[in-house]
Backbone as ProteinMPNN parsed JSONL, in Angstrom:
{"seq_chain_A": "MRLTFLFFISSISLFSYSQSDSTSLKQQFENAPAFGSKGPLHPEDSIYEATSYPGGNMAMYQFLGAEIKYPLEAQEKNIQGKVYLKLYIDSLGNIIEIEVEKSAHPILDKEAVRCVALMPKWIPAKLNDQPVNSTVRLPINFTIGPDMNVTEGTNSKKKKKK", "coords_chain_A": {"N_chain_A": [[38.265, 84.57, 101.352], [37.254, 86.858, 99.687], [38.431, 85.572, 97.342], [36.617, 83.17, 96.77], [34.124, 84.748, 96.909], [34.625, 86.085, 94.749], [34.779, 83.861, 92.314], [32.595, 82.359, 93.072], [30.566, 83.908, 91.927], [31.781, 84.364, 89.086], [31.444, 82.027, 88.285], [28.605, 81.964, 88.27], [27.856, 83.814, 86.044], [28.729, 82.555, 84.053], [27.176, 80.031, 83.78], [24.866, 81.253, 83.376], [25.25, 82.11, 80.277], [25.313, 79.635, 79.472], [23.073, 78.773, 79.022], [20.343, 78.369, 76.941], [18.278, 80.013, 74.502], [14.513, 81.132, 74.62], [13.158, 80.044, 72.611], [10.795, 77.635, 71.147], [10.703, 74.062, 70.759], [8.524, 73.751, 68.921], [8.097, 75.689, 67.744], [10.612, 75.927, 66.4], [10.303, 73.859, 64.512], [8.331, 74.336, 63.327], [9.314, 76.356, 61.639], [11.107, 75.031, 59.796], [12.55, 73.734, 56.892], [10.459, 71.657, 54.313], [11.724, 68.887, 53.606], [12.537, 66.863, 50.253], [11.055, 68.537, 49.134], [10.533, 71.415, 46.611], [10.453, 74.001, 48.087], [9.454, 75.743, 50.414], [6.647, 73.947, 52.398], [3.456, 74.264, 51.99], [0.283, 73.428, 52.642], [-2.235, 74.721, 52.235], [-1.849, 76.18, 50.097], [-2.136, 74.396, 48.595], [-4.404, 71.255, 47.739], [-4.611, 67.882, 47.682], [-5.481, 64.953, 46.46], [-5.277, 62.028, 47.005], [-4.968, 58.913, 44.334], [-6.995, 56.84, 43.53], [-8.38, 53.041, 44.205], [-11.846, 52.43, 42.356], [-14.644, 51.988, 44.046], [-13.033, 51.606, 46.74], [-10.342, 49.809, 48.175], [-10.902, 47.28, 49.637], [-12.586, 46.622, 47.304], [-10.855, 46.358, 45.028], [-9.07, 44.292, 46.745], [-10.774, 42.258, 46.438], [-11.209, 42.104, 43.638], [-8.579, 41.314, 42.253], [-8.45, 38.95, 44.209], [-10.564, 37.629, 42.321], [-9.813, 37.935, 40.126], [-6.766, 36.614, 39.594], [-5.132, 34.167, 39.094], [-3.247, 31.09, 40.195], [-0.215, 30.46, 38.554], [0.071, 27.294, 37.142], [2.651, 26.267, 36.946], [4.278, 27.429, 38.922], [2.881, 26.808, 40.985], [3.878, 23.644, 41.035], [5.992, 24.038, 40.982], [6.695, 24.825, 43.578], [6.776, 27.928, 43.756], [6.773, 30.977, 45.294], [5.983, 34.567, 46.72], [6.234, 37.822, 47.242], [5.212, 40.387, 44.568], [6.221, 43.415, 43.504], [4.597, 45.627, 42.352], [4.794, 48.946, 40.109], [1.964, 51.491, 39.521], [1.312, 53.191, 36.452], [-0.873, 56.024, 36.381], [-2.736, 57.664, 34.805], [-4.435, 61.086, 34.029], [-6.659, 60.932, 33.325], [-7.396, 58.359, 34.778], [-6.657, 55.982, 33.847], [-4.79, 53.085, 33.648], [-1.703, 53.585, 32.681], [0.667, 52.377, 32.355], [2.686, 49.867, 33.466], [4.758, 48.531, 35.942], [7.222, 45.722, 36.938], [8.572, 46.516, 40.131], [9.891, 44.868, 41.936], [11.032, 41.722, 41.867], [9.132, 38.519, 42.275], [9.123, 35.894, 41.024], [9.38, 35.505, 37.746], [7.329, 34.276, 36.372], [5.426, 34.274, 38.393], [5.378, 37.442, 38.628], [4.432, 37.626, 35.778], [1.869, 36.924, 35.839], [0.781, 38.742, 38.003], [1.13, 41.469, 36.52], [-0.632, 40.783, 34.242], [-3.205, 40.256, 35.79], [-3.307, 43.11, 36.789], [-3.393, 45.134, 34.637], [-6.166, 44.192, 33.67], [-7.942, 45.548, 35.189], [-10.37, 47.674, 35.846], [-10.716, 51.583, 35.287], [-8.945, 54.015, 37.341], [-9.76, 56.293, 40.083], [-8.649, 59.348, 39.558], [-5.806, 60.982, 40.89], [-5.961, 64.126, 42.403], [-5.157, 67.574, 42.418], [-5.561, 70.708, 43.387], [-8.274, 70.761, 43.03], [-8.015, 69.854, 39.954], [-7.545, 66.664, 37.724], [-4.815, 64.558, 37.509], [-1.62, 62.888, 36.919], [-0.23, 59.945, 38.095], [1.05, 57.993, 40.489], [0.887, 54.09, 41.803], [2.17, 52.268, 43.997], [1.739, 49.021, 44.306], [1.578, 45.883, 46.045], [1.447, 42.532, 45.801], [0.547, 39.175, 46.717], [1.709, 36.336, 46.519], [0.907, 32.839, 47.644], [0.816, 29.685, 48.402], [-1.353, 27.244, 49.602], [-2.615, 25.235, 52.359], [-4.371, 23.99, 50.972], [-4.741, 24.33, 48.517], [-5.948, 24.225, 45.258], [-4.287, 22.379, 42.885], [-4.237, 20.936, 40.608], [-6.148, 22.328, 39.158], [-4.613, 24.618, 38.074], [-5.67, 27.635, 39.435], [-6.536, 29.939, 42.382], [-8.334, 28.421, 43.558], [-10.609, 26.538, 46.087], [-10.551, 23.777, 48.09], [-13.078, 21.504, 48.336], [-13.631, 20.336, 50.922], [-14.236, 17.823, 52.38], [-16.513, 16.511, 55.053]], "CA_chain_A": [[36.977, 85.097, 101.314], [37.204, 87.673, 98.325], [38.544, 84.718, 96.289], [35.711, 82.483, 96.973], [32.693, 85.427, 96.315], [35.041, 86.047, 92.945], [34.522, 82.375, 92.291], [30.921, 82.321, 93.117], [30.244, 85.166, 90.77], [32.304, 84.322, 87.508], [30.382, 80.665, 88.155], [27.198, 82.369, 88.005], [27.83, 84.482, 84.784], [29.629, 81.257, 82.684], [26.269, 79.126, 83.678], [23.801, 82.14, 82.646], [25.217, 82.103, 79.408], [25.019, 78.393, 78.518], [21.323, 78.553, 78.718], [19.188, 78.138, 75.794], [17.048, 80.902, 74.554], [13.447, 80.823, 75.048], [12.295, 79.436, 71.483], [10.313, 76.478, 71.717], [11.024, 73.412, 70.073], [7.343, 73.587, 68.072], [8.948, 76.903, 67.153], [11.688, 75.369, 65.872], [9.895, 72.975, 63.342], [7.335, 74.97, 62.13], [9.969, 77.148, 60.747], [11.863, 73.951, 59.707], [12.367, 73.321, 55.48], [10.473, 70.514, 53.943], [12.519, 67.611, 52.521], [12.133, 67.044, 49.45], [9.949, 69.578, 47.972], [11.23, 72.825, 46.085], [9.981, 75.295, 48.657], [8.66, 75.744, 52.159], [5.44, 73.17, 52.326], [1.825, 75.288, 52.448], [-1.002, 72.5, 52.738], [-3.288, 75.488, 52.101], [-1.813, 76.685, 49.02], [-2.331, 73.185, 47.215], [-4.947, 69.95, 48.258], [-3.715, 66.745, 47.018], [-6.19, 63.79, 46.742], [-4.739, 60.402, 46.195], [-5.503, 58.14, 43.335], [-7.873, 55.6, 44.574], [-9.504, 52.385, 43.232], [-13.014, 52.683, 42.426], [-14.971, 51.318, 45.299], [-11.895, 51.43, 47.698], [-9.252, 48.767, 48.923], [-11.577, 46.238, 49.663], [-13.369, 46.186, 45.915], [-9.787, 46.054, 44.934], [-8.964, 43.392, 46.924], [-11.942, 41.23, 45.74], [-11.064, 41.566, 42.115], [-7.397, 40.602, 42.166], [-8.986, 37.661, 44.08], [-11.185, 36.736, 41.18], [-9.023, 37.444, 38.972], [-5.537, 36.199, 39.675], [-4.766, 32.731, 38.65], [-1.887, 31.04, 40.205], [0.044, 29.311, 37.589], [0.344, 25.665, 37.595], [4.186, 25.378, 37.058], [4.118, 27.884, 40.102], [2.34, 25.69, 42.143], [4.167, 22.383, 41.035], [7.574, 24.118, 42.055], [6.164, 25.724, 45.111], [7.991, 29.023, 43.711], [5.916, 31.947, 46.265], [6.761, 35.353, 47.334], [5.727, 39.096, 46.665], [5.462, 41.369, 43.535], [6.146, 44.694, 43.958], [4.243, 47.111, 41.418], [4.249, 50.541, 40.165], [1.186, 51.963, 38.35], [1.439, 54.513, 36.286], [-2.057, 56.193, 36.09], [-2.966, 58.996, 33.824], [-5.352, 62.284, 34.459], [-8.06, 60.249, 33.453], [-7.511, 57.104, 35.655], [-6.718, 54.879, 33.078], [-3.234, 52.784, 33.9], [-0.814, 53.792, 31.346], [2.023, 51.922, 32.517], [3.013, 48.731, 34.825], [6.411, 48.346, 35.97], [7.524, 45.134, 38.219], [9.74, 47.307, 40.61], [10.38, 44.181, 42.901], [10.194, 40.249, 40.966], [9.282, 37.443, 43.153], [9.959, 34.914, 39.819], [9.273, 35.96, 36.071], [6.115, 33.644, 36.523], [4.574, 35.11, 39.531], [5.452, 38.512, 37.8], [3.63, 38.026, 34.455], [0.415, 36.853, 36.37], [0.138, 39.822, 38.317], [1.18, 42.505, 35.762], [-2.087, 40.419, 33.577], [-4.587, 40.897, 36.543], [-3.683, 44.504, 36.643], [-3.542, 45.326, 33.242], [-7.433, 43.943, 33.583], [-8.384, 46.139, 35.996], [-11.361, 48.906, 35.519], [-10.327, 52.644, 35.231], [-9.193, 54.228, 38.362], [-10.27, 57.748, 40.222], [-7.575, 59.943, 39.059], [-5.484, 62.066, 42.074], [-6.337, 65.437, 42.164], [-4.165, 68.662, 42.946], [-6.198, 71.739, 43.314], [-9.493, 70.218, 41.96], [-7.888, 69.304, 38.75], [-6.652, 65.728, 37.45], [-3.356, 64.887, 37.357], [-1.323, 61.866, 36.264], [0.04, 59.606, 39.562], [2.131, 56.404, 40.17], [0.598, 53.376, 42.927], [2.871, 50.691, 44.272], [0.758, 47.511, 44.776], [2.183, 44.239, 46.398], [1.419, 41.402, 45.37], [1.382, 38.114, 47.482], [1.426, 34.89, 46.231], [1.311, 32.329, 48.39], [0.764, 28.363, 48.158], [-1.575, 27.048, 50.958], [-2.362, 23.606, 52.005], [-5.757, 24.007, 50.796], [-4.904, 24.929, 47.059], [-6.22, 22.746, 43.946], [-3.17, 21.925, 42.451], [-4.861, 20.535, 39.182], [-6.739, 23.566, 38.034], [-3.838, 25.837, 38.914], [-6.267, 28.514, 40.482], [-6.847, 30.013, 43.583], [-9.707, 28.276, 44.321], [-10.139, 25.956, 47.378], [-10.768, 22.455, 47.351], [-13.933, 20.879, 48.842], [-13.155, 19.625, 52.283], [-15.158, 16.602, 53.053], [-16.954, 16.254, 56.858]], "C_chain_A": [[36.528, 85.703, 100.008], [37.444, 86.664, 97.198], [37.123, 83.79, 96.052], [34.087, 83.077, 96.249], [33.211, 85.695, 94.915], [34.17, 84.999, 92.307], [33.388, 82.067, 91.56], [30.053, 82.916, 91.452], [30.426, 85.085, 89.329], [31.576, 82.903, 87.291], [28.705, 81.133, 87.489], [26.99, 83.079, 86.389], [27.78, 83.61, 83.761], [27.778, 80.263, 82.568], [24.946, 80.037, 82.983], [24.288, 82.081, 81.244], [25.249, 81.261, 78.577], [24.045, 77.884, 78.48], [20.972, 78.89, 77.398], [18.095, 79.649, 75.444], [15.575, 80.545, 74.619], [12.26, 80.391, 73.56], [11.855, 78.219, 71.634], [10.728, 75.478, 70.706], [9.626, 73.518, 69.209], [7.536, 74.85, 67.276], [10.054, 76.551, 66.188], [11.387, 74.681, 64.663], [9.067, 73.207, 62.565], [8.118, 75.728, 61.123], [11.078, 76.139, 59.888], [11.656, 74.175, 57.867], [11.805, 72.126, 55.179], [11.154, 69.562, 52.715], [11.886, 67.464, 51.551], [10.87, 67.457, 48.56], [10.798, 71.097, 47.565], [11.176, 74.075, 46.754], [9.746, 74.577, 49.896], [7.385, 74.957, 51.611], [4.585, 73.82, 52.832], [0.947, 74.477, 52.273], [-1.853, 73.111, 52.45], [-3.592, 75.748, 51.038], [-2.416, 75.517, 47.933], [-3.082, 72.009, 48.033], [-4.694, 69.082, 47.061], [-5.103, 65.893, 47.425], [-5.621, 62.83, 46.13], [-5.336, 59.639, 45.287], [-6.325, 56.936, 44.018], [-8.794, 54.645, 43.479], [-11.295, 52.498, 43.255], [-13.878, 51.997, 43.273], [-13.957, 51.066, 46.366], [-11.262, 50.533, 47.518], [-10.033, 47.726, 48.988], [-11.915, 45.567, 48.538], [-11.827, 45.747, 45.001], [-9.386, 44.707, 45.112], [-9.384, 41.941, 46.036], [-11.487, 41.466, 44.562], [-9.686, 40.952, 42.082], [-7.32, 39.18, 42.801], [-9.793, 36.739, 43.441], [-10.298, 36.848, 40.184], [-8.05, 36.896, 38.606], [-5.777, 34.329, 39.793], [-3.466, 32.106, 38.844], [-1.33, 30.125, 39.491], [0.299, 28.075, 37.877], [1.66, 25.598, 37.265], [4.826, 26.438, 38.028], [4.142, 27.421, 41.086], [3.613, 24.356, 42.407], [5.637, 22.793, 41.486], [7.377, 25.156, 43.107], [7.371, 27.051, 44.955], [6.63, 30.117, 44.579], [6.519, 32.872, 46.241], [5.568, 36.887, 47.001], [5.867, 40.015, 45.658], [5.344, 42.421, 44.04], [5.599, 45.646, 42.195], [4.141, 48.246, 41.447], [3.536, 50.845, 39.184], [1.139, 53.279, 37.964], [0.209, 55.147, 35.806], [-2.158, 57.719, 35.8], [-4.446, 59.607, 34.269], [-6.714, 61.411, 34.17], [-8.792, 58.786, 33.771], [-7.402, 56.213, 34.805], [-4.915, 54.255, 33.568], [-2.406, 52.788, 32.629], [0.013, 52.893, 30.958], [1.936, 50.63, 34.0], [4.188, 48.0, 34.569], [6.489, 47.05, 37.21], [8.842, 46.009, 39.076], [10.408, 46.296, 41.231], [10.005, 43.066, 42.801], [10.052, 39.296, 42.231], [9.969, 36.176, 42.331], [8.971, 35.896, 38.706], [7.572, 35.389, 36.476], [4.915, 34.193, 37.186], [4.41, 36.962, 38.792], [4.422, 38.991, 36.698], [2.054, 37.811, 35.201], [0.091, 38.196, 37.373], [0.182, 41.306, 37.728], [-0.404, 42.096, 34.377], [-3.026, 40.561, 34.236], [-4.403, 42.748, 36.663], [-3.733, 45.163, 35.829], [-5.69, 44.937, 33.175], [-8.354, 44.619, 34.662], [-9.633, 47.883, 35.577], [-10.134, 50.311, 35.839], [-10.221, 53.166, 36.719], [-9.504, 55.722, 39.117], [-9.294, 58.672, 40.19], [-7.111, 60.929, 40.838], [-5.539, 63.099, 41.463], [-5.612, 66.509, 42.753], [-5.205, 70.118, 42.516], [-7.412, 71.653, 42.569], [-9.172, 69.556, 40.839], [-6.848, 67.934, 38.71], [-5.806, 65.467, 37.124], [-2.846, 63.55, 37.463], [-0.609, 61.682, 37.387], [0.528, 58.159, 39.614], [1.119, 56.089, 41.57], [0.91, 52.248, 42.694], [1.695, 49.724, 44.827], [1.748, 46.721, 45.033], [1.311, 43.421, 46.177], [1.42, 40.076, 45.682], [0.661, 37.19, 47.11], [2.108, 33.75, 47.238], [0.403, 30.61, 48.392], [0.346, 27.622, 49.69], [-2.026, 25.35, 51.163], [-3.524, 23.168, 51.36], [-5.995, 24.301, 49.483], [-4.874, 23.879, 46.03], [-5.069, 22.966, 42.938], [-3.311, 21.744, 40.556], [-4.986, 21.686, 38.303], [-5.777, 25.043, 37.426], [-4.589, 27.741, 39.171], [-5.834, 28.902, 41.544], [-8.097, 29.266, 44.603], [-9.59, 27.289, 44.855], [-10.468, 24.979, 47.171], [-11.505, 21.867, 48.558], [-13.589, 20.048, 49.671], [-14.69, 18.063, 52.473], [-15.186, 16.139, 54.824], [-16.983, 15.006, 57.048]], "O_chain_A": [[35.627, 85.221, 99.322], [36.789, 86.785, 96.163], [36.647, 83.858, 94.919], [33.266, 82.488, 95.545], [32.448, 85.583, 93.955], [33.047, 85.218, 91.853], [33.104, 81.747, 90.405], [29.386, 82.508, 90.501], [29.642, 85.514, 88.482], [31.14, 82.646, 86.169], [28.003, 80.706, 86.573], [26.008, 82.813, 85.697], [27.054, 83.711, 82.772], [27.295, 79.927, 81.487], [24.165, 79.525, 82.181], [23.219, 81.914, 80.658], [25.241, 81.451, 77.36], [23.854, 76.75, 78.042], [21.502, 79.868, 76.871], [17.287, 80.11, 76.25], [15.452, 79.322, 74.688], [11.03, 80.43, 73.52], [12.575, 77.53, 72.356], [11.157, 75.982, 69.668], [10.088, 72.991, 68.197], [7.076, 74.927, 66.137], [10.137, 77.158, 65.12], [12.157, 74.852, 63.718], [8.855, 72.695, 61.465], [7.758, 75.802, 59.948], [11.959, 76.765, 59.299], [10.637, 74.765, 57.51], [12.451, 71.197, 55.664], [11.1, 69.554, 51.485], [10.699, 67.791, 51.57], [10.115, 66.947, 47.733], [11.582, 71.668, 48.323], [11.672, 75.098, 46.282], [9.802, 73.405, 50.268], [7.017, 75.224, 50.467], [4.661, 74.102, 54.028], [0.461, 74.862, 51.209], [-2.808, 72.368, 52.22], [-4.735, 75.759, 50.581], [-2.958, 75.687, 46.841], [-2.482, 71.676, 49.055], [-4.594, 69.391, 45.874], [-5.711, 66.093, 48.477], [-5.459, 62.741, 44.913], [-6.556, 59.671, 45.443], [-6.014, 56.312, 45.033], [-9.496, 54.968, 42.521], [-11.862, 52.654, 44.336], [-13.635, 50.825, 42.984], [-14.207, 50.02, 46.965], [-11.49, 50.101, 46.388], [-9.741, 46.985, 48.05], [-11.76, 44.352, 48.417], [-11.87, 44.722, 44.32], [-9.281, 43.926, 44.167], [-8.789, 41.08, 45.389], [-11.161, 40.315, 44.269], [-9.771, 39.757, 41.8], [-6.559, 38.312, 42.374], [-9.889, 35.535, 43.68], [-10.031, 35.917, 39.425], [-8.016, 36.529, 37.432], [-6.488, 33.613, 40.499], [-2.562, 32.323, 38.037], [-1.739, 28.969, 39.598], [0.793, 27.805, 38.972], [1.953, 24.403, 37.307], [6.056, 26.39, 38.0], [4.996, 27.44, 41.973], [4.143, 24.096, 43.487], [6.35, 22.08, 42.192], [8.009, 26.2, 43.268], [8.394, 27.22, 45.618], [5.474, 29.807, 44.293], [7.676, 32.725, 45.845], [4.397, 36.847, 46.626], [6.899, 40.661, 45.842], [4.533, 42.626, 44.943], [6.285, 46.084, 41.272], [3.605, 48.85, 42.376], [3.956, 50.682, 38.038], [0.994, 54.269, 38.68], [0.038, 54.877, 34.617], [-1.74, 58.677, 36.451], [-5.377, 58.938, 34.717], [-7.672, 61.384, 34.943], [-9.849, 58.251, 33.438], [-8.266, 55.353, 34.979], [-3.999, 55.052, 33.772], [-2.543, 51.988, 31.703], [0.24, 52.528, 29.804], [1.328, 50.629, 35.07], [4.581, 47.27, 33.66], [5.937, 47.252, 38.292], [9.966, 46.071, 38.58], [11.623, 46.495, 41.267], [8.925, 42.776, 43.315], [10.882, 39.371, 43.138], [10.974, 35.568, 42.699], [8.107, 36.74, 38.947], [6.732, 36.207, 36.849], [3.805, 34.476, 36.734], [3.321, 37.485, 38.555], [3.816, 40.056, 36.585], [1.178, 38.653, 35.001], [-1.082, 38.569, 37.361], [-0.488, 42.219, 38.21], [-1.019, 42.983, 33.786], [-4.003, 41.007, 33.633], [-5.375, 43.501, 36.61], [-4.266, 46.219, 36.168], [-6.353, 45.699, 32.472], [-9.465, 44.152, 34.911], [-9.276, 48.937, 35.05], [-9.049, 50.181, 36.406], [-11.176, 52.908, 37.451], [-9.404, 56.534, 38.197], [-8.994, 58.829, 41.374], [-7.92, 61.364, 41.658], [-5.281, 63.238, 40.267], [-5.405, 66.252, 43.939], [-5.471, 70.395, 41.346], [-7.616, 72.36, 41.583], [-9.918, 68.624, 40.537], [-5.769, 67.877, 39.301], [-5.53, 66.1, 36.105], [-3.58, 62.828, 38.139], [-0.192, 62.687, 37.964], [0.317, 57.329, 38.73], [0.636, 56.967, 42.286], [0.516, 51.412, 41.881], [0.929, 49.947, 45.765], [2.779, 46.764, 44.362], [0.166, 43.77, 46.461], [2.263, 39.456, 45.033], [-0.558, 37.044, 47.209], [3.29, 33.666, 47.571], [-0.825, 30.683, 48.38], [1.117, 27.42, 50.628], [-1.824, 24.455, 50.342], [-3.685, 21.96, 51.19], [-7.141, 24.529, 49.094], [-4.08, 22.945, 45.914], [-5.164, 23.93, 42.177], [-2.688, 22.262, 39.63], [-4.393, 22.017, 37.277], [-6.073, 26.01, 36.725], [-3.947, 28.784, 39.052], [-4.773, 28.413, 41.933], [-8.536, 29.446, 45.739], [-8.591, 26.659, 44.507], [-10.832, 24.815, 46.007], [-10.92, 21.688, 49.626], [-13.207, 18.944, 49.281], [-15.89, 17.883, 52.677], [-14.315, 15.661, 55.55], [-17.251, 14.557, 58.163]]}, "name": "protein", "num_of_chains": 1, "seq": "MRLTFLFFISSISLFSYSQSDSTSLKQQFENAPAFGSKGPLHPEDSIYEATSYPGGNMAMYQFLGAEIKYPLEAQEKNIQGKVYLKLYIDSLGNIIEIEVEKSAHPILDKEAVRCVALMPKWIPAKLNDQPVNSTVRLPINFTIGPDMNVTEGTNSKKKKKK"}
């Protein structure tokens, strides 16, 4: 009986030491360091506004839709794909450099860069209400649809007869 009682008491003491402290998971994450920064991240210390296209994303898509001319050679050879561009935008909103991050095909890359170079000034990013240089990643998808007019080398649609 004494042996059972002793075993029971020692088991309770072992289990009580294995319990975690009362620190909640939320508290642990609040004190965790921010990865990718040089120090703790304090959103109240700096306010960042991202770069944006004047008129928003819809205006940008309309601009690209109007300007992109699907290269005739790419249409004839059925070349399709997505070109990933990286735009470097200065503190005045000018696109100062266009880099092809991921190529679909040199013909499509050239057309994507040509169209983006025609874009108007962007609204620059701001840090603490001061304009700053920034980068934007922009994917441009080139797809040949069944109603493409191959003879024109554009994205214009054929008129369908009823």
